[in-house]
C-alpha positions as CSV (number, residue, x, y, z in Angstrom):
1,M,-1.6,-158.4,-7.9
2,N,0.9,-160.8,-9.5
3,N,2.0,-161.8,-6.0
4,L,-1.6,-162.5,-5.2
5,G,-1.8,-164.8,-8.2
6,I,1.3,-166.6,-6.9
7,Y,-0.1,-166.8,-3.4
8,T,-3.5,-168.3,-4.6
9,I,-1.6,-170.9,-6.7
10,I,0.2,-172.0,-3.6
11,K,-3.2,-172.3,-1.9
12,K,-4.4,-174.3,-5.0
13,R,-7.0,-171.7,-5.8
14,Y,-6.3,-171.7,-9.5
15,E,-9.4,-169.9,-10.8
16,E,-8.7,-167.1,-8.4
17,A,-5.1,-166.9,-9.5
18,E,-6.1,-166.7,-13.1
19,K,-8.4,-163.7,-12.3
20,Y,-5.5,-161.9,-10.6
21,Y,-3.2,-162.5,-13.5
22,L,-5.8,-161.3,-16.0
23,K,-6.4,-158.1,-13.9
24,V,-2.6,-157.3,-14.1
25,L,-2.7,-157.9,-17.8
26,D,-5.6,-155.5,-18.1
27,L,-3.4,-152.8,-16.7
28,D,-0.2,-153.9,-18.4
29,S,-0.7,-156.3,-21.3
30,K,3.0,-156.7,-21.9
31,N,4.0,-157.7,-18.3
32,S,6.3,-160.6,-19.1
33,E,6.3,-161.9,-15.5
34,T,2.5,-162.2,-15.5
35,L,2.3,-163.6,-19.0
36,N,4.8,-166.3,-17.9
37,S,2.9,-167.0,-14.7
38,L,-0.4,-167.2,-16.5
39,G,1.2,-169.5,-19.2
40,N,2.6,-171.7,-16.5
41,L,-0.8,-171.9,-14.8
42,Y,-2.5,-172.9,-18.0
43,K,0.2,-175.4,-18.8
44,N,-0.1,-177.0,-15.4
45,Q,-3.8,-177.3,-15.9
46,G,-3.3,-179.0,-19.3
47,R,-4.6,-176.0,-21.1
48,Y,-1.7,-176.1,-23.6
49,E,-3.1,-173.9,-26.4
50,E,-3.8,-171.1,-23.9
51,A,-0.4,-171.5,-22.4
52,E,1.3,-171.3,-25.7
53,M,-0.6,-168.1,-26.5
54,E,0.6,-166.5,-23.3
55,Y,4.2,-167.6,-24.0
56,K,4.0,-166.2,-27.5
57,K,2.9,-162.8,-26.1
58,I,6.2,-162.7,-24.1
59,R,8.2,-163.1,-27.3
60,V,6.6,-160.1,-29.1
61,G,9.0,-157.2,-29.2
62,R,11.8,-159.0,-27.2
63,Q,15.4,-159.8,-27.9
64,C,16.8,-163.2,-28.9
65,S,17.2,-164.4,-25.3
66,C,13.4,-164.4,-25.3
67,D,13.4,-166.5,-28.4
68,K,15.4,-169.1,-26.5
69,L,12.9,-168.9,-23.6
70,F,10.0,-169.2,-26.0
71,R,11.5,-172.3,-27.6
72,S,12.0,-173.8,-24.1
73,F,8.4,-173.2,-23.2
74,C,7.3,-174.7,-26.5
75,M,9.4,-177.8,-25.8
76,K,7.7,-178.1,-22.3
77,I,4.3,-177.9,-23.9
78,W,5.2,-180.4,-26.6
79,E,6.5,-182.9,-23.9
80,E,3.4,-182.5,-21.9
81,R,1.2,-183.2,-24.9
82,K,3.3,-186.2,-25.7
83,K,2.8,-187.6,-22.2
84,Q,-0.9,-187.0,-22.4
85,K,-1.2,-188.9,-25.7
86,K,0.7,-191.9,-24.2
87,K,-1.9,-192.0,-21.4
88,I,-4.7,-192.5,-23.8
């Protein structure tokens, strides 16, 4: 189903992609690939708080390489928020 989410994003069917990702997470709530994909979907839609929540879920119970990944995602979100504020 994760691949269906990716496919629907390519087709710009974002609501459908979100549904597929959430179905995967119903089956495996710690699926880091899906959490990352869902976080990216939210980030690209400007849903930064939701994206951050998904990225944080990846971090739980992971090694320090994930901490670096988490910091990278947080920086991306921070940069997007900064760009949005400049537009206003």
